[in-house]
TIVEX-806523 format. One record per residue (C-alpha): z, y, x; residue in one letter; residue number from 1. Coordinates in steps of 0.1 Angstrom, whole numbers. Last residue first. Example, Ala and Ser with C-alpha at 12.3 -4.5 7.8 and 13.67 -1.06 7.14 Angstrom:
<pts>
+-------+-------+-------+----+-----+
!    up ! north !  east ! aa !   i !
+-------+-------+-------+----+-----+
!    71 !   -11 !   137 !  S !   2 !
!    78 !   -45 !   123 !  A !   1 !
+-------+-------+-------+----+-----+
</pts>
This chain:
<pts>
+-------+-------+-------+----+-----+
!    up ! north !  east ! aa !   i !
+-------+-------+-------+----+-----+
!   322 !   458 !  -246 !  X ! 483 !
!   300 !   487 !  -258 !  X ! 482 !
!   299 !   496 !  -295 !  X ! 481 !
!   270 !   483 !  -314 !  X ! 480 !
!   292 !   471 !  -343 !  X ! 479 !
!   274 !   450 !  -369 !  X ! 478 !
!   294 !   444 !  -401 !  X ! 477 !
!   264 !   448 !  -423 !  X ! 476 !
!   233 !   450 !  -402 !  X ! 475 !
!   225 !   484 !  -386 !  X ! 474 !
!   189 !   492 !  -393 !  X ! 473 !
!   166 !   489 !  -364 !  X ! 472 !
!   135 !   511 !  -363 !  X ! 471 !
!   127 !   496 !  -330 !  X ! 470 !
!   122 !   527 !  -309 !  X ! 469 !
!   145 !   549 !  -329 !  X ! 468 !
!   173 !   524 !  -329 !  X ! 467 !
!   170 !   517 !  -291 !  X ! 466 !
!   168 !   555 !  -283 !  X ! 465 !
!   200 !   560 !  -302 !  X ! 464 !
!   216 !   530 !  -285 !  X ! 463 !
!   207 !   544 !  -252 !  X ! 462 !
!   222 !   578 !  -260 !  X ! 461 !
!   254 !   563 !  -272 !  X ! 460 !
!   257 !   542 !  -241 !  X ! 459 !
!   250 !   572 !  -218 !  X ! 458 !
!   276 !   593 !  -236 !  X ! 457 !
!   303 !   566 !  -233 !  X ! 456 !
!   294 !   558 !  -197 !  X ! 455 !
!   295 !   594 !  -184 !  X ! 454 !
!   274 !   593 !  -152 !  X ! 453 !
!   278 !   594 !  -115 !  X ! 452 !
!   315 !   585 !  -117 !  X ! 451 !
!   334 !   604 !   -89 !  X ! 450 !
!   328 !   591 !   -54 !  X ! 449 !
!   351 !   572 !   -30 !  X ! 448 !
!   355 !   591 !     2 !  X ! 447 !
!   329 !   597 !    29 !  X ! 446 !
!   324 !   634 !    21 !  X ! 445 !
!   361 !   640 !    21 !  X ! 444 !
!   389 !   631 !    -3 !  X ! 443 !
!   422 !   637 !    14 !  X ! 442 !
!   451 !   632 !    -9 !  X ! 441 !
!   432 !   606 !   -29 !  X ! 440 !
!   438 !   608 !   -66 !  X ! 439 !
!   408 !   627 !   -77 !  X ! 438 !
!   415 !   644 !  -111 !  X ! 437 !
!   399 !   627 !  -141 !  X ! 436 !
!   368 !   644 !  -156 !  X ! 435 !
!   345 !   614 !  -152 !  X ! 434 !
!   372 !   590 !  -164 !  X ! 433 !
!   393 !   568 !  -142 !  X ! 432 !
!   408 !   537 !  -159 !  X ! 431 !
!   404 !   511 !  -132 !  X ! 430 !
!   398 !   536 !  -105 !  X ! 429 !
!   430 !   530 !   -86 !  X ! 428 !
!   447 !   499 !   -99 !  X ! 427 !
!   479 !   500 !   -78 !  X ! 426 !
!   482 !   515 !   -44 !  X ! 425 !
!   451 !   527 !   -24 !  X ! 424 !
!   447 !   511 !    10 !  X ! 423 !
!   414 !   493 !     4 !  X ! 422 !
!   401 !   520 !   -18 !  X ! 421 !
!   375 !   536 !     6 !  X ! 420 !
!   366 !   501 !    18 !  X ! 419 !
!   354 !   490 !   -16 !  X ! 418 !
!   351 !   452 !   -14 !  X ! 417 !
!   387 !   439 !   -15 !  X ! 416 !
!   401 !   470 !   -31 !  X ! 415 !
!   379 !   465 !   -61 !  X ! 414 !
!   389 !   429 !   -65 !  X ! 413 !
!   426 !   437 !   -63 !  X ! 412 !
!   423 !   466 !   -88 !  X ! 411 !
!   454 !   454 !  -106 !  X ! 410 !
!   437 !   452 !  -140 !  X ! 409 !
!   406 !   435 !  -126 !  X ! 408 !
!   394 !   415 !  -156 !  X ! 407 !
!   406 !   434 !  -186 !  X ! 406 !
!   411 !   469 !  -172 !  X ! 405 !
!   379 !   466 !  -152 !  X ! 404 !
!   359 !   454 !  -182 !  X ! 403 !
!   372 !   482 !  -204 !  X ! 402 !
!   362 !   508 !  -178 !  X ! 401 !
!   328 !   493 !  -170 !  X ! 400 !
!   319 !   492 !  -207 !  X ! 399 !
!   293 !   464 !  -210 !  X ! 398 !
!   264 !   470 !  -233 !  X ! 397 !
!   252 !   438 !  -250 !  X ! 396 !
!   220 !   451 !  -266 !  X ! 395 !
!   220 !   451 !  -304 !  X ! 394 !
!   212 !   426 !  -331 !  X ! 393 !
!   219 !   397 !  -306 !  X ! 392 !
!   191 !   371 !  -303 !  X ! 391 !
!   193 !   369 !  -265 !  X ! 390 !
!   160 !   353 !  -253 !  X ! 389 !
!   146 !   382 !  -235 !  X ! 388 !
!   145 !   420 !  -239 !  X ! 387 !
!   182 !   427 !  -243 !  X ! 386 !
!   186 !   439 !  -207 !  X ! 385 !
!   213 !   412 !  -200 !  X ! 384 !
!   191 !   384 !  -213 !  X ! 383 !
!   160 !   398 !  -195 !  X ! 382 !
!   180 !   399 !  -162 !  X ! 381 !
!   192 !   363 !  -167 !  X ! 380 !
!   157 !   349 !  -175 !  X ! 379 !
!   140 !   368 !  -147 !  X ! 378 !
!   166 !   356 !  -121 !  X ! 377 !
!   164 !   321 !  -134 !  X ! 376 !
!   126 !   319 !  -131 !  X ! 375 !
!   127 !   336 !   -97 !  X ! 374 !
!   152 !   311 !   -83 !  X ! 373 !
!   158 !   317 !   -46 !  X ! 372 !
!   196 !   317 !   -41 !  X ! 371 !
!   210 !   336 !   -12 !  X ! 370 !
!   209 !   369 !   -29 !  X ! 369 !
!   202 !   401 !    -9 !  X ! 368 !
!   167 !   414 !   -12 !  X ! 367 !
!   162 !   397 !   -46 !  X ! 366 !
!   190 !   420 !   -58 !  X ! 365 !
!   167 !   450 !   -56 !  X ! 364 !
!   137 !   432 !   -72 !  X ! 363 !
!   157 !   420 !  -101 !  X ! 362 !
!   172 !   455 !  -106 !  X ! 361 !
!   138 !   472 !  -107 !  X ! 360 !
!   126 !   445 !  -130 !  X ! 359 !
!   153 !   453 !  -155 !  X ! 358 !
!   139 !   488 !  -160 !  X ! 357 !
!   164 !   516 !  -156 !  X ! 356 !
!   181 !   532 !  -186 !  X ! 355 !
!   209 !   545 !  -163 !  X ! 354 !
!   238 !   535 !  -185 !  X ! 353 !
!   218 !   508 !  -203 !  X ! 352 !
!   197 !   489 !  -177 !  X ! 351 !
!   216 !   497 !  -145 !  X ! 350 !
!   251 !   495 !  -160 !  X ! 349 !
!   242 !   462 !  -178 !  X ! 348 !
!   232 !   447 !  -144 !  X ! 347 !
!   265 !   457 !  -128 !  X ! 346 !
!   285 !   443 !  -157 !  X ! 345 !
!   266 !   411 !  -159 !  X ! 344 !
!   268 !   405 !  -121 !  X ! 343 !
!   305 !   413 !  -123 !  X ! 342 !
!   311 !   383 !  -145 !  X ! 341 !
!   290 !   360 !  -123 !  X ! 340 !
!   308 !   371 !   -90 !  X ! 339 !
!   282 !   383 !   -66 !  X ! 338 !
!   265 !   364 !   -37 !  X ! 337 !
!   246 !   372 !    -6 !  X ! 336 !
!   279 !   378 !    13 !  X ! 335 !
!   282 !   414 !    24 !  X ! 334 !
!   255 !   430 !     3 !  X ! 333 !
!   264 !   411 !   -28 !  X ! 332 !
!   301 !   419 !   -23 !  X ! 331 !
!   291 !   456 !   -20 !  X ! 330 !
!   272 !   454 !   -53 !  X ! 329 !
!   301 !   437 !   -70 !  X ! 328 !
!   326 !   462 !   -57 !  X ! 327 !
!   305 !   491 !   -69 !  X ! 326 !
!   300 !   478 !  -104 !  X ! 325 !
!   337 !   468 !  -107 !  X ! 324 !
!   349 !   502 !   -94 !  X ! 323 !
!   327 !   526 !  -113 !  X ! 322 !
!   322 !   557 !   -91 !  X ! 321 !
!   285 !   548 !   -88 !  X ! 320 !
!   286 !   543 !   -50 !  X ! 319 !
!   276 !   506 !   -46 !  X ! 318 !
!   245 !   512 !   -25 !  X ! 317 !
!   219 !   503 !   -51 !  X ! 316 !
!   238 !   519 !   -79 !  X ! 315 !
!   241 !   552 !   -60 !  X ! 314 !
!   204 !   550 !   -52 !  X ! 313 !
!   197 !   547 !   -89 !  X ! 312 !
!   218 !   578 !   -98 !  X ! 311 !
!   190 !   603 !  -101 !  X ! 310 !
!   169 !   578 !  -120 !  X ! 309 !
!   136 !   560 !  -113 !  X ! 308 !
!   117 !   532 !  -129 !  X ! 307 !
!   124 !   541 !  -165 !  X ! 306 !
!   129 !   519 !  -196 !  X ! 305 !
!   107 !   532 !  -224 !  X ! 304 !
!   104 !   501 !  -246 !  X ! 303 !
!    68 !   489 !  -245 !  X ! 302 !
!    74 !   452 !  -239 !  X ! 301 !
!   104 !   453 !  -263 !  X ! 300 !
!    85 !   443 !  -294 !  X ! 299 !
!    70 !   413 !  -277 !  X ! 298 !
!   104 !   398 !  -268 !  X ! 297 !
!    99 !   378 !  -237 !  X ! 296 !
!    97 !   410 !  -217 !  X ! 295 !
!    70 !   410 !  -190 !  X ! 294 !
!    70 !   400 !  -154 !  X ! 293 !
!    81 !   364 !  -153 !  X ! 292 !
!    78 !   362 !  -191 !  X ! 291 !
!    41 !   354 !  -186 !  X ! 290 !
!    51 !   318 !  -179 !  X ! 289 !
!    64 !   311 !  -214 !  X ! 288 !
!    68 !   273 !  -217 !  X ! 287 !
!    80 !   269 !  -181 !  X ! 286 !
!    99 !   302 !  -180 !  X ! 285 !
!   118 !   292 !  -211 !  X ! 284 !
!   123 !   256 !  -197 !  X ! 283 !
!   139 !   271 !  -166 !  X ! 282 !
!   160 !   296 !  -186 !  X ! 281 !
!   174 !   268 !  -208 !  X ! 280 !
!   181 !   245 !  -178 !  X ! 279 !
!   204 !   273 !  -164 !  X ! 278 !
!   219 !   278 !  -198 !  X ! 277 !
!   228 !   241 !  -199 !  X ! 276 !
!   245 !   245 !  -166 !  X ! 275 !
!   265 !   274 !  -181 !  X ! 274 !
!   274 !   253 !  -211 !  X ! 273 !
!   286 !   225 !  -188 !  X ! 272 !
!   310 !   250 !  -173 !  X ! 271 !
!   323 !   258 !  -208 !  X ! 270 !
!   327 !   221 !  -214 !  X ! 269 !
!   348 !   218 !  -182 !  X ! 268 !
!   371 !   246 !  -194 !  X ! 267 !
!   375 !   229 !  -228 !  X ! 266 !
!   385 !   197 !  -211 !  X ! 265 !
!   411 !   215 !  -191 !  X ! 264 !
!   425 !   233 !  -222 !  X ! 263 !
!   428 !   200 !  -241 !  X ! 262 !
!   447 !   185 !  -213 !  X ! 261 !
!   429 !   158 !  -193 !  X ! 260 !
!   445 !   124 !  -191 !  X ! 259 !
!   418 !   106 !  -211 !  X ! 258 !
!   392 !   115 !  -184 !  X ! 257 !
!   359 !   117 !  -204 !  X ! 256 !
!   353 !   153 !  -194 !  X ! 255 !
!   352 !   142 !  -158 !  X ! 254 !
!   322 !   119 !  -166 !  X ! 253 !
!   304 !   149 !  -182 !  X ! 252 !
!   311 !   170 !  -151 !  X ! 251 !
!   298 !   143 !  -128 !  X ! 250 !
!   267 !   137 !  -149 !  X ! 249 !
!   259 !   175 !  -150 !  X ! 248 !
!   264 !   180 !  -113 !  X ! 247 !
!   243 !   150 !  -103 !  X ! 246 !
!   215 !   160 !  -127 !  X ! 245 !
!   215 !   195 !  -112 !  X ! 244 !
!   207 !   178 !   -79 !  X ! 243 !
!   225 !   188 !   -47 !  X ! 242 !
!   209 !   204 !   -16 !  X ! 241 !
!   182 !   215 !   -40 !  X ! 240 !
!   175 !   249 !   -27 !  X ! 239 !
!   186 !   267 !   -59 !  X ! 238 !
!   212 !   241 !   -68 !  X ! 237 !
!   229 !   246 !   -34 !  X ! 236 !
!   226 !   284 !   -37 !  X ! 235 !
!   242 !   284 !   -72 !  X ! 234 !
!   270 !   259 !   -64 !  X ! 233 !
!   298 !   283 !   -58 !  X ! 232 !
!   319 !   265 !   -84 !  X ! 231 !
!   338 !   295 !   -97 !  X ! 230 !
!   375 !   299 !   -87 !  X ! 229 !
!   374 !   335 !   -76 !  X ! 228 !
!   408 !   351 !   -81 !  X ! 227 !
!   398 !   387 !   -77 !  X ! 226 !
!   367 !   381 !   -98 !  X ! 225 !
!   386 !   370 !  -129 !  X ! 224 !
!   361 !   359 !  -156 !  X ! 223 !
!   356 !   323 !  -144 !  X ! 222 !
!   394 !   320 !  -140 !  X ! 221 !
!   402 !   317 !  -176 !  X ! 220 !
!   378 !   291 !  -191 !  X ! 219 !
!   373 !   276 !  -156 !  X ! 218 !
!   409 !   263 !  -154 !  X ! 217 !
!   400 !   227 !  -150 !  X ! 216 !
!   371 !   237 !  -128 !  X ! 215 !
!   396 !   252 !  -103 !  X ! 214 !
!   411 !   219 !   -93 !  X ! 213 !
!   396 !   184 !   -91 !  X ! 212 !
!   362 !   193 !  -106 !  X ! 211 !
!   358 !   223 !   -84 !  X ! 210 !
!   370 !   205 !   -52 !  X ! 209 !
!   345 !   177 !   -59 !  X ! 208 !
!   317 !   201 !   -66 !  X ! 207 !
!   323 !   221 !   -34 !  X ! 206 !
!   325 !   189 !   -13 !  X ! 205 !
!   293 !   175 !   -28 !  X ! 204 !
!   276 !   208 !   -20 !  X ! 203 !
!   290 !   207 !    16 !  X ! 202 !
!   278 !   171 !    20 !  X ! 201 !
!   244 !   180 !     7 !  X ! 200 !
!   242 !   206 !    35 !  X ! 199 !
!   239 !   244 !    35 !  X ! 198 !
!   274 !   255 !    47 !  X ! 197 !
!   269 !   290 !    59 !  X ! 196 !
!   276 !   309 !    91 !  X ! 195 !
!   247 !   334 !    93 !  X ! 194 !
!   218 !   327 !   117 !  X ! 193 !
!   198 !   359 !   121 !  X ! 192 !
!   169 !   372 !   101 !  X ! 191 !
!   133 !   384 !   107 !  X ! 190 !
!   119 !   353 !    90 !  X ! 189 !
!   111 !   334 !   122 !  X ! 188 !
!   145 !   345 !   135 !  X ! 187 !
!   161 !   324 !   108 !  X ! 186 !
!   147 !   292 !   123 !  X ! 185 !
!   122 !   268 !   108 !  X ! 184 !
!   120 !   233 !   124 !  X ! 183 !
!    94 !   232 !   152 !  X ! 182 !
!    60 !   217 !   145 !  X ! 181 !
!    58 !   180 !   140 !  X ! 180 !
!    38 !   154 !   159 !  X ! 179 !
!    25 !   124 !   139 !  X ! 178 !
!    32 !    89 !   149 !  X ! 177 !
!    42 !    77 !   115 !  X ! 176 !
!    72 !    56 !   104 !  X ! 175 !
!    70 !    58 !    66 !  X ! 174 !
!   101 !    63 !    45 !  X ! 173 !
!   110 !    37 !    19 !  X ! 172 !
!   137 !    49 !    -5 !  X ! 171 !
!   162 !    21 !   -11 !  X ! 170 !
!   190 !    39 !     8 !  X ! 169 !
!   185 !    70 !   -13 !  X ! 168 !
!   193 !    51 !   -46 !  X ! 167 !
!   207 !    76 !   -71 !  X ! 166 !
!   177 !    86 !   -92 !  X ! 165 !
!   197 !    91 !  -124 !  X ! 164 !
!   185 !   104 !  -158 !  X ! 163 !
!   207 !   128 !  -179 !  X ! 162 !
!   212 !   115 !  -214 !  X ! 161 !
!   204 !   139 !  -243 !  X ! 160 !
!   230 !   150 !  -269 !  X ! 159 !
!   243 !   181 !  -251 !  X ! 158 !
!   208 !   194 !  -245 !  X ! 157 !
!   199 !   192 !  -281 !  X ! 156 !
!   227 !   214 !  -293 !  X ! 155 !
!   223 !   237 !  -263 !  X ! 154 !
!   187 !   243 !  -273 !  X ! 153 !
!   197 !   251 !  -308 !  X ! 152 !
!   222 !   277 !  -294 !  X ! 151 !
!   199 !   291 !  -267 !  X ! 150 !
!   171 !   306 !  -287 !  X ! 149 !
!   135 !   307 !  -274 !  X ! 148 !
!   132 !   270 !  -273 !  X ! 147 !
!   103 !   248 !  -260 !  X ! 146 !
!    70 !   241 !  -275 !  X ! 145 !
!    63 !   241 !  -312 !  X ! 144 !
!    69 !   220 !  -342 !  X ! 143 !
!   104 !   215 !  -356 !  X ! 142 !
!   134 !   192 !  -347 !  X ! 141 !
!   129 !   197 !  -310 !  X ! 140 !
!   136 !   165 !  -292 !  X ! 139 !
!   102 !   165 !  -275 !  X ! 138 !
!   110 !   200 !  -262 !  X ! 137 !
!   142 !   188 !  -246 !  X ! 136 !
!   123 !   161 !  -228 !  X ! 135 !
!    92 !   182 !  -220 !  X ! 134 !
!   114 !   209 !  -203 !  X ! 133 !
!   130 !   183 !  -179 !  X ! 132 !
!   168 !   178 !  -182 !  X ! 131 !
!   191 !   184 !  -153 !  X ! 130 !
!   166 !   210 !  -141 !  X ! 129 !
!   152 !   213 !  -106 !  X ! 128 !
!   135 !   179 !  -103 !  X ! 127 !
!   105 !   180 !  -126 !  X ! 126 !
!    77 !   162 !  -108 !  X ! 125 !
!    42 !   172 !   -98 !  X ! 124 !
!    20 !   143 !   -87 !  X ! 123 !
!   -13 !   148 !   -69 !  X ! 122 !
!   -35 !   118 !   -61 !  X ! 121 !
!   -60 !   126 !   -33 !  X ! 120 !
!   -97 !   125 !   -40 !  X ! 119 !
!  -103 !   158 !   -21 !  X ! 118 !
!  -110 !   174 !   -55 !  X ! 117 !
!   -77 !   160 !   -66 !  X ! 116 !
!   -60 !   177 !   -37 !  X ! 115 !
!   -75 !   211 !   -45 !  X ! 114 !
!   -68 !   208 !   -82 !  X ! 113 !
!   -32 !   200 !   -76 !  X ! 112 !
!   -28 !   228 !   -51 !  X ! 111 !
!   -43 !   253 !   -76 !  X ! 110 !
!   -20 !   241 !  -104 !  X ! 109 !
!    11 !   243 !   -82 !  X ! 108 !
!     2 !   278 !   -70 !  X ! 107 !
!    -1 !   289 !  -107 !  X ! 106 !
!    33 !   273 !  -114 !  X ! 105 !
!    48 !   291 !   -84 !  X ! 104 !
!    36 !   325 !   -95 !  X ! 103 !
!    46 !   319 !  -131 !  X ! 102 !
!    81 !   308 !  -122 !  X ! 101 !
!    91 !   273 !  -129 !  X ! 100 !
!    80 !   254 !   -98 !  X !  99 !
!    75 !   216 !   -99 !  X !  98 !
!    88 !   193 !   -72 !  X !  97 !
!    62 !   177 !   -49 !  X !  96 !
!    39 !   147 !   -47 !  X !  95 !
!    10 !   137 !   -25 !  X !  94 !
!   -18 !   112 !   -24 !  X !  93 !
!   -34 !    82 !    -8 !  X !  92 !
!   -19 !    86 !    26 !  X !  91 !
!   -39 !    73 !    55 !  X !  90 !
!   -15 !    88 !    80 !  X !  89 !
!   -37 !   113 !    99 !  X !  88 !
!   -61 !   119 !    69 !  X !  87 !
!   -31 !   125 !    46 !  X !  86 !
!   -16 !   149 !    71 !  X !  85 !
!   -47 !   169 !    72 !  X !  84 !
!   -50 !   170 !    34 !  X !  83 !
!   -13 !   179 !    30 !  X !  82 !
!   -14 !   208 !    55 !  X !  81 !
!   -47 !   222 !    42 !  X !  80 !
!   -34 !   222 !     6 !  X !  79 !
!     0 !   237 !    16 !  X !  78 !
!   -15 !   267 !    35 !  X !  77 !
!    -3 !   267 !    71 !  X !  76 !
!    29 !   264 !    91 !  X !  75 !
!    36 !   226 !    91 !  X !  74 !
!    68 !   207 !    96 !  X !  73 !
!    71 !   169 !    95 !  X !  72 !
!   107 !   159 !    87 !  X !  71 !
!   117 !   127 !   104 !  X !  70 !
!   120 !    90 !    97 !  X !  69 !
!   143 !    62 !   109 !  X !  68 !
!   168 !    65 !    82 !  X !  67 !
!   193 !    86 !   102 !  X !  66 !
!   163 !   107 !   111 !  X !  65 !
!   158 !   115 !    74 !  X !  64 !
!   193 !   128 !    71 !  X !  63 !
!   189 !   149 !   103 !  X !  62 !
!   157 !   164 !    89 !  X !  61 !
!   174 !   173 !    56 !  X !  60 !
!   203 !   189 !    75 !  X !  59 !
!   178 !   210 !    95 !  X !  58 !
!   160 !   221 !    63 !  X !  57 !
!   193 !   230 !    47 !  X !  56 !
!   202 !   251 !    78 !  X !  55 !
!   169 !   269 !    77 !  X !  54 !
!   171 !   275 !    39 !  X !  53 !
!   206 !   290 !    42 !  X !  52 !
!   196 !   313 !    71 !  X !  51 !
!   165 !   325 !    52 !  X !  50 !
!   185 !   332 !    20 !  X !  49 !
!   210 !   351 !    41 !  X !  48 !
!   183 !   373 !    56 !  X !  47 !
!   168 !   381 !    21 !  X !  46 !
!   132 !   392 !    17 !  X !  45 !
!   119 !   372 !    46 !  X !  44 !
!   126 !   339 !    27 !  X !  43 !
!   104 !   348 !    -2 !  X !  42 !
!    76 !   361 !    21 !  X !  41 !
!    77 !   330 !    43 !  X !  40 !
!    76 !   308 !    12 !  X !  39 !
!    44 !   326 !    -1 !  X !  38 !
!    28 !   327 !    33 !  X !  37 !
!    31 !   289 !    39 !  X !  36 !
!    60 !   270 !    54 !  X !  35 !
!    52 !   234 !    45 !  X !  34 !
!    79 !   207 !    48 !  X !  33 !
!    66 !   172 !    48 !  X !  32 !
!    82 !   138 !    44 !  X !  31 !
!    57 !   108 !    46 !  X !  30 !
!    70 !    84 !    19 !  X !  29 !
!    61 !    47 !    17 !  X !  28 !
!    41 !    38 !   -14 !  X !  27 !
!    32 !    46 !   -49 !  X !  26 !
!    65 !    42 !   -67 !  X !  25 !
!    81 !    59 !   -37 !  X !  24 !
!    65 !    92 !   -47 !  X !  23 !
!    81 !    92 !   -81 !  X !  22 !
!   115 !    84 !   -67 !  X !  21 !
!   111 !   111 !   -40 !  X !  20 !
!   103 !   136 !   -67 !  X !  19 !
!   132 !   126 !   -90 !  X !  18 !
!   158 !   129 !   -62 !  X !  17 !
!   193 !   116 !   -68 !  X !  16 !
!   198 !   115 !   -30 !  X !  15 !
!   172 !   127 !    -4 !  X !  14 !
!   180 !   164 !     0 !  X !  13 !
!   161 !   197 !     3 !  X !  12 !
!   147 !   201 !   -32 !  X !  11 !
!   134 !   237 !   -33 !  X !  10 !
!   101 !   228 !   -16 !  X !   9 !
!    97 !   194 !     0 !  X !   8 !
!    62 !   180 !     1 !  X !   7 !
!    61 !   142 !    -2 !  X !   6 !
!    30 !   126 !    13 !  X !   5 !
!    24 !    91 !     0 !  X !   4 !
!    18 !    59 !    21 !  X !   3 !
!   -10 !    34 !    14 !  X !   2 !
!     0 !     0 !     0 !  X !   1 !
+-------+-------+-------+----+-----+
</pts>
């Protein structure tokens, strides 16, 4: 049986791997990593993303070498790399994991056509979601493709069984005498090597620690940025150092523990809900590829969001005068990650307080985030901006004052990331208003700024524009006040 080339993309592991299982059904696997211009551009945008990817690729190569194989690296267009490697090894075809953003899906289609024209079998496999889009769509009780509302999707998602491909020792890897180019290094992408754990072992360790401890209190701690007990699996899921299927199965199994308290089981189910939402956004992008760069809601595609604002630079640099917004932005700059609750608040501030287009925010954060999930980024930004799959009658405008008082009442999170407030006692800034007196005894040019905008006024003005634009009548009992 002729071997099969497997092209790794965002699936840098060998266990519980749908793509490798599909390739192995046709022959021994020739592992390939292609660094083309598109991948180089994505990694070059974020130094920490590049460092994570390079470490994950090195870990994948080490894992393959333990099984008598090695990762073959090529720096060229994917089609040329696969065709040349197929000729050198006698491979009959190639397989790879599907993309979910429009740009990636179009590239997948072109690559598939190119290989089939060269008489090579091309297999594209769903590996990123726990449940493939076709599977949830097939369970849809009515006609149509995919889901645009999360609640009915969640109902189906919870009932479906998650497949397992847990047999890495049984995967047959080919021993081929083909020279590889050097493994990727951060310097190749204009970055430096940050200390980061980007291995499957690290991902498993994070998941085990979460399920054994902080995950049991997720319902409470997921919203407290100063006491961060979230799973920190986003980068691992993004680059596939752990499978979403693995995570979902492990959490579901943990939920069946008869000794769990009611509150602990509730916390784990809330975490499962967040994993379901990840799958929801992936299937949404799969069935609606144009939503990568335009609002899913047709009526909102012409809403007058702006591309520029006098306070946009303050938002970008974490100097808006709103502590949770600024602390989140600075955490992102320093670590490549932002607490999920704070992400929503900072994104809401950009879209509603400043009225700036969600695509501006997505592009800005893409320069810093470790994870590389364009489909998820688009889905989440549209959800927050009120132009995507969220079916709420009014945009979900977060009040940064109320959010700070509720989730960072002591100001501990703000002081951690805002250097100007590091030595301030108490909850400085939590309840500051634009007309409040500055509390610092010496407040020079480098001190913490006053709020750049009055949130209450900005929220009212946005809602007025929103009602005028859509002609929305307030439903009975609806309260468009900010959260």
